[in-house]
All heavy atoms as TSV, in Angstrom:
chain	resi	resn	atom	element	x	y	z
A	1	MET	N	N	0.876	-1.183	-0.006
A	1	MET	CA	C	-0.005	-0.005	0.018
A	1	MET	C	C	0.892	1.231	-0.032
A	1	MET	O	O	1.815	1.340	0.787
A	1	MET	CB	C	-0.918	-0.041	1.249
A	1	MET	CG	C	-1.860	1.097	1.303
A	1	MET	SD	S	-3.057	0.998	2.657
A	1	MET	CE	C	-4.274	-0.040	1.935
A	2	ASN	N	N	0.627	2.165	-0.879
A	2	ASN	CA	C	1.376	3.359	-0.979
A	2	ASN	C	C	0.564	4.523	-0.380
A	2	ASN	O	O	-0.589	4.677	-0.613
A	2	ASN	CB	C	1.701	3.731	-2.441
A	2	ASN	CG	C	2.658	2.786	-3.083
A	2	ASN	OD1	O	3.500	2.241	-2.389
A	2	ASN	ND2	N	2.513	2.584	-4.373
A	3	PHE	N	N	1.273	5.346	0.418
A	3	PHE	CA	C	0.645	6.534	1.003
A	3	PHE	C	C	1.281	7.719	0.345
A	3	PHE	O	O	2.525	7.889	0.442
A	3	PHE	CB	C	0.844	6.545	2.525
A	3	PHE	CG	C	0.263	5.349	3.203
A	3	PHE	CD1	C	1.036	4.414	3.836
A	3	PHE	CD2	C	-1.125	5.194	3.279
A	3	PHE	CE1	C	0.515	3.331	4.443
A	3	PHE	CE2	C	-1.679	4.105	3.901
A	3	PHE	CZ	C	-0.896	3.216	4.500
A	4	GLU	N	N	0.542	8.544	-0.315
A	4	GLU	CA	C	1.090	9.633	-1.109
A	4	GLU	C	C	0.322	10.959	-0.773
A	4	GLU	O	O	-0.876	10.934	-0.524
A	4	GLU	CB	C	0.958	9.387	-2.570
A	4	GLU	CG	C	1.788	8.149	-3.067
A	4	GLU	CD	C	1.620	8.001	-4.562
A	4	GLU	OE1	O	1.674	8.990	-5.293
A	4	GLU	OE2	O	1.460	6.842	-4.934
A	5	ILE	N	N	1.074	12.044	-0.857
A	5	ILE	CA	C	0.490	13.399	-0.796
A	5	ILE	C	C	0.481	13.933	-2.217
A	5	ILE	O	O	1.534	14.070	-2.829
A	5	ILE	CB	C	1.319	14.300	0.144
A	5	ILE	CG1	C	1.363	13.795	1.595
A	5	ILE	CG2	C	0.861	15.708	0.097
A	5	ILE	CD1	C	0.012	13.862	2.279
A	6	THR	N	N	-0.696	14.148	-2.738
A	6	THR	CA	C	-0.810	14.663	-4.070
A	6	THR	C	C	-0.451	16.157	-4.166
A	6	THR	O	O	-0.344	16.846	-3.157
A	6	THR	CB	C	-2.247	14.486	-4.623
A	6	THR	OG1	O	-3.132	15.262	-3.801
A	6	THR	CG2	C	-2.710	13.012	-4.510
A	7	GLU	N	N	-0.318	16.628	-5.393
A	7	GLU	CA	C	-0.042	18.099	-5.571
A	7	GLU	C	C	-1.170	18.930	-5.083
A	7	GLU	O	O	-0.984	20.010	-4.540
A	7	GLU	CB	C	0.323	18.331	-7.060
A	7	GLU	CG	C	1.632	17.830	-7.450
A	7	GLU	CD	C	2.034	18.304	-8.846
A	7	GLU	OE1	O	1.664	19.443	-9.203
A	7	GLU	OE2	O	2.771	17.588	-9.515
A	8	GLU	N	N	-2.405	18.448	-5.261
A	8	GLU	CA	C	-3.612	19.117	-4.746
A	8	GLU	C	C	-3.524	19.230	-3.227
A	8	GLU	O	O	-3.827	20.298	-2.635
A	8	GLU	CB	C	-4.892	18.482	-5.203
A	8	GLU	CG	C	-6.153	19.162	-4.736
A	8	GLU	CD	C	-7.374	18.422	-5.231
A	8	GLU	OE1	O	-7.396	17.994	-6.352
A	8	GLU	OE2	O	-8.322	18.397	-4.431
A	9	MET	N	N	-3.183	18.165	-2.583
A	9	MET	CA	C	-3.011	18.172	-1.133
A	9	MET	C	C	-1.870	19.120	-0.685
A	9	MET	O	O	-2.053	19.821	0.313
A	9	MET	CB	C	-2.723	16.799	-0.603
A	9	MET	CG	C	-3.857	15.844	-0.709
A	9	MET	SD	S	-3.342	14.211	-0.148
A	9	MET	CE	C	-4.832	13.270	-0.317
A	10	MET	N	N	-0.782	19.151	-1.452
A	10	MET	CA	C	0.333	20.025	-1.085
A	10	MET	C	C	-0.147	21.501	-1.152
A	10	MET	O	O	0.253	22.328	-0.364
A	10	MET	CB	C	1.511	19.802	-2.006
A	10	MET	CG	C	2.325	18.554	-1.695
A	10	MET	SD	S	2.972	18.544	-0.023
A	10	MET	CE	C	4.098	19.916	-0.079
A	11	LYS	N	N	-0.953	21.824	-2.168
A	11	LYS	CA	C	-1.530	23.149	-2.270
A	11	LYS	C	C	-2.349	23.511	-1.055
A	11	LYS	O	O	-2.242	24.623	-0.504
A	11	LYS	CB	C	-2.305	23.281	-3.573
A	11	LYS	CG	C	-2.850	24.635	-3.817
A	11	LYS	CD	C	-3.686	24.726	-5.043
A	11	LYS	CE	C	-4.273	26.127	-5.218
A	11	LYS	NZ	N	-5.191	26.240	-6.351
A	12	LEU	N	N	-3.239	22.546	-0.648
A	12	LEU	CA	C	-4.032	22.751	0.565
A	12	LEU	C	C	-3.178	23.022	1.812
A	12	LEU	O	O	-3.446	23.849	2.653
A	12	LEU	CB	C	-4.991	21.629	0.803
A	12	LEU	CG	C	-6.108	21.489	-0.246
A	12	LEU	CD1	C	-6.881	20.178	-0.024
A	12	LEU	CD2	C	-7.078	22.664	-0.172
A	13	ILE	N	N	-2.111	22.205	1.935
A	13	ILE	CA	C	-1.216	22.300	3.056
A	13	ILE	C	C	-0.511	23.680	3.030
A	13	ILE	O	O	-0.408	24.329	4.091
A	13	ILE	CB	C	-0.167	21.155	3.068
A	13	ILE	CG1	C	-0.848	19.836	3.323
A	13	ILE	CG2	C	0.916	21.414	4.133
A	13	ILE	CD1	C	0.002	18.627	3.086
A	14	SER	N	N	-0.059	24.118	1.894
A	14	SER	CA	C	0.572	25.418	1.786
A	14	SER	C	C	-0.324	26.601	2.149
A	14	SER	O	O	0.097	27.510	2.782
A	14	SER	CB	C	1.164	25.583	0.341
A	14	SER	OG	O	2.095	24.676	0.049
A	15	GLU	N	N	-1.591	26.509	1.749
A	15	GLU	CA	C	-2.615	27.504	2.072
A	15	GLU	C	C	-2.860	27.535	3.530
A	15	GLU	O	O	-3.091	28.559	4.137
A	15	GLU	CB	C	-3.857	27.325	1.273
A	15	GLU	CG	C	-3.718	27.558	-0.223
A	15	GLU	CD	C	-4.893	27.165	-1.039
A	15	GLU	OE1	O	-5.907	26.680	-0.410
A	15	GLU	OE2	O	-4.845	27.305	-2.257
A	16	TRP	N	N	-2.877	26.332	4.180
A	16	TRP	CA	C	-3.248	26.180	5.586
A	16	TRP	C	C	-2.039	26.627	6.511
A	16	TRP	O	O	-2.231	27.140	7.612
A	16	TRP	CB	C	-3.592	24.701	5.842
A	16	TRP	CG	C	-3.740	24.270	7.240
A	16	TRP	CD1	C	-4.774	24.517	8.088
A	16	TRP	CD2	C	-2.791	23.481	7.987
A	16	TRP	NE1	N	-4.536	23.909	9.324
A	16	TRP	CE2	C	-3.323	23.272	9.271
A	16	TRP	CE3	C	-1.592	22.912	7.677
A	16	TRP	CZ2	C	-2.667	22.527	10.223
A	16	TRP	CZ3	C	-0.891	22.169	8.608
A	16	TRP	CH2	C	-1.453	21.979	9.916
A	17	ASP	N	N	-0.821	26.374	6.001
A	17	ASP	CA	C	0.410	26.587	6.819
A	17	ASP	C	C	0.622	28.093	7.067
A	17	ASP	O	O	0.702	28.876	6.099
A	17	ASP	CB	C	1.597	25.966	6.125
A	17	ASP	CG	C	2.878	26.218	6.834
A	17	ASP	OD1	O	2.836	26.338	8.071
A	17	ASP	OD2	O	3.952	26.184	6.184
A	18	SER	N	N	0.742	28.471	8.328
A	18	SER	CA	C	1.034	29.830	8.666
A	18	SER	C	C	2.170	30.009	9.689
A	18	SER	O	O	2.474	31.063	10.200
A	18	SER	CB	C	-0.214	30.543	9.202
A	18	SER	OG	O	-0.633	29.921	10.394
A	19	CYS	N	N	2.838	28.875	10.000
A	19	CYS	CA	C	3.836	28.872	11.024
A	19	CYS	C	C	5.276	28.898	10.440
A	19	CYS	O	O	5.519	28.421	9.357
A	19	CYS	CB	C	3.696	27.640	11.913
A	19	CYS	SG	S	2.160	27.605	12.845
A	20	THR	N	N	6.159	29.405	11.195
A	20	THR	CA	C	7.592	29.372	10.856
A	20	THR	C	C	8.246	28.297	11.684
A	20	THR	O	O	8.076	28.195	12.902
A	20	THR	CB	C	8.249	30.732	11.166
A	20	THR	OG1	O	7.521	31.716	10.456
A	20	THR	CG2	C	9.721	30.706	10.743
A	21	SER	N	N	9.025	27.462	11.027
A	21	SER	CA	C	9.659	26.299	11.698
A	21	SER	C	C	10.723	26.846	12.668
A	21	SER	O	O	11.464	27.739	12.396
A	21	SER	CB	C	10.353	25.395	10.662
A	21	SER	OG	O	11.028	24.410	11.313
A	22	ALA	N	N	10.731	26.192	13.836
A	22	ALA	CA	C	11.712	26.564	14.876
A	22	ALA	C	C	12.902	25.560	14.842
A	22	ALA	O	O	13.873	25.760	15.526
A	22	ALA	CB	C	11.058	26.491	16.250
A	23	ASP	N	N	12.817	24.617	13.946
A	23	ASP	CA	C	13.833	23.616	13.801
A	23	ASP	C	C	14.817	23.989	12.686
A	23	ASP	O	O	14.361	24.518	11.680
A	23	ASP	CB	C	13.140	22.238	13.475
A	23	ASP	CG	C	14.082	21.060	13.530
A	23	ASP	OD1	O	15.290	21.240	13.384
A	23	ASP	OD2	O	13.551	19.961	13.651
A	24	VAL	N	N	16.082	23.764	12.888
A	24	VAL	CA	C	17.062	24.091	11.838
A	24	VAL	C	C	16.875	23.308	10.567
A	24	VAL	O	O	17.299	23.726	9.504
A	24	VAL	CB	C	18.491	23.937	12.332
A	24	VAL	CG1	C	18.809	24.866	13.427
A	24	VAL	CG2	C	18.765	22.475	12.753
A	25	THR	N	N	16.197	22.111	10.646
A	25	THR	CA	C	15.958	21.328	9.403
A	25	THR	C	C	14.758	21.776	8.607
A	25	THR	O	O	14.605	21.403	7.522
A	25	THR	CB	C	15.753	19.850	9.770
A	25	THR	OG1	O	14.525	19.774	10.557
A	25	THR	CG2	C	16.894	19.246	10.604
A	26	GLY	N	N	13.950	22.584	9.252
A	26	GLY	CA	C	12.719	23.143	8.549
A	26	GLY	C	C	11.559	22.200	8.723
A	26	GLY	O	O	10.486	22.430	8.176
A	27	ALA	N	N	11.732	21.019	9.359
A	27	ALA	CA	C	10.673	20.091	9.508
A	27	ALA	C	C	9.689	20.585	10.554
A	27	ALA	O	O	10.089	21.027	11.587
A	27	ALA	CB	C	11.210	18.732	9.949
A	28	LYS	N	N	8.357	20.479	10.210
A	28	LYS	CA	C	7.414	20.924	11.192
A	28	LYS	C	C	6.094	20.160	11.111
A	28	LYS	O	O	5.186	20.428	11.874
A	28	LYS	CB	C	7.140	22.441	11.104
A	28	LYS	CG	C	6.615	22.894	9.760
A	28	LYS	CD	C	6.465	24.382	9.752
A	28	LYS	CE	C	6.126	24.887	8.343
A	28	LYS	NZ	N	5.912	26.263	8.320
A	29	PHE	N	N	5.948	19.220	10.206
A	29	PHE	CA	C	4.743	18.480	9.987
A	29	PHE	C	C	4.876	17.016	10.343
A	29	PHE	O	O	5.915	16.434	10.072
A	29	PHE	CB	C	4.212	18.597	8.558
A	29	PHE	CG	C	3.847	20.006	8.148
A	29	PHE	CD1	C	4.300	20.512	6.981
A	29	PHE	CD2	C	3.037	20.790	8.937
A	29	PHE	CE1	C	3.975	21.783	6.539
A	29	PHE	CE2	C	2.699	22.083	8.565
A	29	PHE	CZ	C	3.164	22.576	7.357
A	30	ALA	N	N	3.845	16.479	10.888
A	30	ALA	CA	C	3.700	15.053	11.108
A	30	ALA	C	C	2.553	14.556	10.242
A	30	ALA	O	O	1.437	15.133	10.282
A	30	ALA	CB	C	3.392	14.684	12.574
A	31	TYR	N	N	2.792	13.588	9.377
A	31	TYR	CA	C	1.753	13.098	8.477
A	31	TYR	C	C	1.271	11.741	9.010
A	31	TYR	O	O	2.080	10.857	9.312
A	31	TYR	CB	C	2.332	12.878	7.075
A	31	TYR	CG	C	2.789	14.174	6.361
A	31	TYR	CD1	C	4.097	14.660	6.590
A	31	TYR	CD2	C	1.938	14.897	5.589
A	31	TYR	CE1	C	4.517	15.857	5.986
A	31	TYR	CE2	C	2.342	16.072	5.031
A	31	TYR	CZ	C	3.633	16.542	5.192
A	31	TYR	OH	O	4.060	17.688	4.615
A	32	THR	N	N	-0.070	11.606	9.072
A	32	THR	CA	C	-0.676	10.388	9.596
A	32	THR	C	C	-1.622	9.841	8.545
A	32	THR	O	O	-2.468	10.531	8.036
A	32	THR	CB	C	-1.483	10.696	10.884
A	32	THR	OG1	O	-0.650	11.309	11.891
A	32	THR	CG2	C	-2.068	9.394	11.467
A	33	PHE	N	N	-1.387	8.525	8.212
A	33	PHE	CA	C	-2.220	7.845	7.280
A	33	PHE	C	C	-2.835	6.646	7.972
A	33	PHE	O	O	-2.116	5.797	8.514
A	33	PHE	CB	C	-1.364	7.318	6.064
A	33	PHE	CG	C	-0.681	8.389	5.264
A	33	PHE	CD1	C	0.569	8.871	5.655
A	33	PHE	CD2	C	-1.316	8.909	4.160
A	33	PHE	CE1	C	1.158	9.853	4.897
A	33	PHE	CE2	C	-0.667	9.966	3.435
A	33	PHE	CZ	C	0.531	10.401	3.820
A	34	ILE	N	N	-4.207	6.552	7.960
A	34	ILE	CA	C	-4.862	5.498	8.627
A	34	ILE	C	C	-5.874	4.816	7.679
A	34	ILE	O	O	-6.902	5.393	7.329
A	34	ILE	CB	C	-5.657	6.035	9.871
A	34	ILE	CG1	C	-4.743	6.748	10.856
A	34	ILE	CG2	C	-6.373	4.816	10.568
A	34	ILE	CD1	C	-5.533	7.507	11.934
A	35	PRO	N	N	-5.461	3.650	7.133
A	35	PRO	CA	C	-6.432	2.937	6.235
A	35	PRO	C	C	-7.535	2.374	7.041
A	35	PRO	O	O	-7.418	1.765	8.116
A	35	PRO	CB	C	-5.576	1.849	5.607
A	35	PRO	CG	C	-4.404	1.697	6.492
A	35	PRO	CD	C	-4.263	2.957	7.328
A	36	THR	N	N	-8.772	2.543	6.541
A	36	THR	CA	C	-9.997	1.988	7.196
A	36	THR	C	C	-10.781	1.253	6.162
A	36	THR	O	O	-10.475	1.269	4.967
A	36	THR	CB	C	-10.871	3.123	7.831
A	36	THR	OG1	O	-11.448	3.878	6.742
A	36	THR	CG2	C	-10.123	4.040	8.713
A	37	GLY	N	N	-11.837	0.635	6.573
A	37	GLY	CA	C	-12.678	-0.126	5.697
A	37	GLY	C	C	-13.503	0.788	4.782
A	37	GLY	O	O	-13.986	0.344	3.706
A	38	ILE	N	N	-13.645	2.047	5.101
A	38	ILE	CA	C	-14.404	2.934	4.268
A	38	ILE	C	C	-13.619	4.040	3.548
A	38	ILE	O	O	-14.163	4.850	2.901
A	38	ILE	CB	C	-15.538	3.640	5.071
A	38	ILE	CG1	C	-14.953	4.420	6.303
A	38	ILE	CG2	C	-16.596	2.615	5.571
A	38	ILE	CD1	C	-15.947	5.204	7.049
A	39	GLY	N	N	-12.333	4.014	3.730
A	39	GLY	CA	C	-11.466	4.975	3.069
A	39	GLY	C	C	-10.123	5.184	3.794
A	39	GLY	O	O	-9.843	4.479	4.793
A	40	LEU	N	N	-9.379	6.169	3.370
A	40	LEU	CA	C	-8.084	6.528	3.956
A	40	LEU	C	C	-8.204	7.819	4.691
A	40	LEU	O	O	-8.592	8.832	4.150
A	40	LEU	CB	C	-7.052	6.627	2.873
A	40	LEU	CG	C	-5.641	6.855	3.310
A	40	LEU	CD1	C	-5.079	5.762	4.160
A	40	LEU	CD2	C	-4.749	7.102	2.072
A	41	VAL	N	N	-7.803	7.808	5.986
A	41	VAL	CA	C	-7.764	8.994	6.775
A	41	VAL	C	C	-6.397	9.574	6.631
A	41	VAL	O	O	-5.387	8.882	6.867
A	41	VAL	CB	C	-8.078	8.707	8.254
A	41	VAL	CG1	C	-7.942	9.951	9.134
A	41	VAL	CG2	C	-9.448	8.072	8.433
A	42	ILE	N	N	-6.321	10.848	6.282
A	42	ILE	CA	C	-5.017	11.555	6.087
A	42	ILE	C	C	-5.050	12.796	6.911
A	42	ILE	O	O	-5.959	13.665	6.727
A	42	ILE	CB	C	-4.725	11.894	4.615
A	42	ILE	CG1	C	-4.754	10.660	3.772
A	42	ILE	CG2	C	-3.362	12.596	4.530
A	42	ILE	CD1	C	-4.704	10.952	2.249
A	43	GLN	N	N	-4.080	12.959	7.848
A	43	GLN	CA	C	-4.033	14.111	8.642
A	43	GLN	C	C	-2.614	14.669	8.637
A	43	GLN	O	O	-1.647	13.903	8.608
A	43	GLN	CB	C	-4.389	13.846	10.122
A	43	GLN	CG	C	-5.863	13.417	10.317
A	43	GLN	CD	C	-6.190	13.073	11.706
A	43	GLN	OE1	O	-5.313	12.726	12.510
A	43	GLN	NE2	N	-7.464	13.144	12.036
A	44	VAL	N	N	-2.500	16.007	8.693
A	44	VAL	CA	C	-1.220	16.704	8.825
A	44	VAL	C	C	-1.284	17.534	10.086
A	44	VAL	O	O	-2.201	18.349	10.267
A	44	VAL	CB	C	-0.997	17.631	7.561
A	44	VAL	CG1	C	0.343	18.329	7.694
A	44	VAL	CG2	C	-1.072	16.867	6.260
A	45	LYS	N	N	-0.304	17.320	10.953
A	45	LYS	CA	C	-0.270	18.032	12.230
A	45	LYS	C	C	0.957	18.953	12.223
A	45	LYS	O	O	2.075	18.522	11.908
A	45	LYS	CB	C	-0.169	17.105	13.403
A	45	LYS	CG	C	-0.194	17.814	14.745
A	45	LYS	CD	C	-0.235	16.852	15.900
A	45	LYS	CE	C	-0.232	17.627	17.231
A	45	LYS	NZ	N	-0.213	16.778	18.361
A	46	CYS	N	N	0.773	20.192	12.575
A	46	CYS	CA	C	1.864	21.152	12.656
A	46	CYS	C	C	2.536	20.983	14.066
A	46	CYS	O	O	1.818	21.104	15.095
A	46	CYS	CB	C	1.374	22.559	12.499
A	46	CYS	SG	S	2.661	23.805	12.661
A	47	ASP	N	N	3.820	20.709	14.112
A	47	ASP	CA	C	4.545	20.568	15.349
A	47	ASP	C	C	4.724	21.866	16.117
A	47	ASP	O	O	5.045	21.909	17.239
A	47	ASP	CB	C	5.882	19.848	15.125
A	47	ASP	CG	C	5.661	18.430	14.709
A	47	ASP	OD1	O	4.663	17.786	15.033
A	47	ASP	OD2	O	6.605	17.883	14.053
A	48	VAL	N	N	4.586	22.990	15.389
A	48	VAL	CA	C	4.765	24.346	15.993
A	48	VAL	C	C	3.546	24.818	16.714
A	48	VAL	O	O	3.644	25.130	17.888
A	48	VAL	CB	C	5.209	25.349	14.897
A	48	VAL	CG1	C	5.323	26.724	15.471
A	48	VAL	CG2	C	6.458	24.924	14.168
A	49	CYS	N	N	2.404	24.794	16.048
A	49	CYS	CA	C	1.199	25.320	16.679
A	49	CYS	C	C	0.221	24.265	17.121
A	49	CYS	O	O	-0.812	24.582	17.672
A	49	CYS	CB	C	0.496	26.326	15.744
A	49	CYS	SG	S	-0.194	25.512	14.250
A	50	GLN	N	N	0.497	22.986	16.798
A	50	GLN	CA	C	-0.355	21.866	17.210
A	50	GLN	C	C	-1.679	21.759	16.501
A	50	GLN	O	O	-2.581	21.009	16.907
A	50	GLN	CB	C	-0.543	21.810	18.728
A	50	GLN	CG	C	0.732	21.759	19.514
A	50	GLN	CD	C	1.614	20.591	19.191
A	50	GLN	OE1	O	1.100	19.444	19.175
A	50	GLN	NE2	N	2.885	20.821	18.950
A	51	ARG	N	N	-1.897	22.501	15.439
A	51	ARG	CA	C	-3.109	22.436	14.674
A	51	ARG	C	C	-3.053	21.175	13.772
A	51	ARG	O	O	-1.997	20.707	13.433
A	51	ARG	CB	C	-3.347	23.632	13.763
A	51	ARG	CG	C	-3.618	24.898	14.485
A	51	ARG	CD	C	-3.890	26.090	13.528
A	51	ARG	NE	N	-2.698	26.187	12.598
A	51	ARG	CZ	C	-2.861	26.570	11.343
A	51	ARG	NH1	N	-4.037	26.896	10.873
A	51	ARG	NH2	N	-1.795	26.645	10.556
A	52	THR	N	N	-4.264	20.647	13.425
A	52	THR	CA	C	-4.340	19.456	12.578
A	52	THR	C	C	-5.220	19.806	11.362
A	52	THR	O	O	-6.345	20.352	11.476
A	52	THR	CB	C	-4.909	18.272	13.342
A	52	THR	OG1	O	-4.074	18.003	14.446
A	52	THR	CG2	C	-4.986	17.051	12.445
A	53	LEU	N	N	-4.729	19.400	10.185
A	53	LEU	CA	C	-5.462	19.572	8.918
A	53	LEU	C	C	-5.901	18.151	8.511
A	53	LEU	O	O	-5.101	17.265	8.335
A	53	LEU	CB	C	-4.627	20.211	7.849
A	53	LEU	CG	C	-5.166	20.297	6.470
A	53	LEU	CD1	C	-6.382	21.218	6.422
A	53	LEU	CD2	C	-4.128	20.792	5.476
A	54	ASN	N	N	-7.228	17.990	8.230
A	54	ASN	CA	C	-7.737	16.739	7.786
A	54	ASN	C	C	-7.866	16.748	6.245
A	54	ASN	O	O	-8.530	17.609	5.699
A	54	ASN	CB	C	-9.161	16.500	8.387
A	54	ASN	CG	C	-9.741	15.172	8.025
A	54	ASN	OD1	O	-9.108	14.334	7.412
A	54	ASN	ND2	N	-10.929	14.909	8.442
A	55	LEU	N	N	-7.169	15.830	5.588
A	55	LEU	CA	C	-7.179	15.762	4.134
A	55	LEU	C	C	-7.898	14.556	3.648
A	55	LEU	O	O	-7.804	14.181	2.451
A	55	LEU	CB	C	-5.736	15.721	3.580
A	55	LEU	CG	C	-4.873	16.939	3.864
A	55	LEU	CD1	C	-3.459	16.692	3.395
A	55	LEU	CD2	C	-5.425	18.186	3.151
A	56	SER	N	N	-8.638	13.892	4.523
A	56	SER	CA	C	-9.352	12.683	4.182
A	56	SER	C	C	-10.429	12.957	3.159
A	56	SER	O	O	-11.068	14.049	3.118
A	56	SER	CB	C	-10.036	12.079	5.382
A	56	SER	OG	O	-9.020	11.832	6.412
A	57	ASP	N	N	-10.736	11.922	2.354
A	57	ASP	CA	C	-11.903	12.011	1.471
A	57	ASP	C	C	-13.131	12.047	2.324
A	57	ASP	O	O	-13.121	11.794	3.520
A	57	ASP	CB	C	-11.960	10.771	0.536
A	57	ASP	CG	C	-10.795	10.767	-0.499
A	57	ASP	OD1	O	-10.312	11.868	-0.763
A	57	ASP	OD2	O	-10.408	9.669	-0.942
A	58	ASP	N	N	-14.280	12.301	1.767
A	58	ASP	CA	C	-15.511	12.387	2.510
A	58	ASP	C	C	-15.850	10.999	3.045
A	58	ASP	O	O	-16.440	10.128	2.415
A	58	ASP	CB	C	-16.660	12.849	1.580
A	58	ASP	CG	C	-16.434	14.215	1.063
A	58	ASP	OD1	O	-15.804	15.050	1.772
A	58	ASP	OD2	O	-16.859	14.481	-0.066
A	59	LEU	N	N	-15.459	10.811	4.341
A	59	LEU	CA	C	-15.726	9.514	5.010
A	59	LEU	C	C	-17.001	9.670	5.895
A	59	LEU	O	O	-17.290	10.630	6.445
A	59	LEU	CB	C	-14.558	9.170	5.933
A	59	LEU	CG	C	-13.245	8.924	5.217
A	59	LEU	CD1	C	-12.135	8.614	6.236
A	59	LEU	CD2	C	-13.330	7.772	4.239
């Protein structure tokens, strides 16, 4: 099973992102993929502000 972030999802993440990384590597997101019987749950969590963006299909 492949878990991918599409270009459309990257655009949504860019529009949602308003934080500046405090890490020297620039990493600030945790990506969570949860396969279920009715679809794939995709969440992006910002490690800076602790907000979560839900990118799941209509489940």
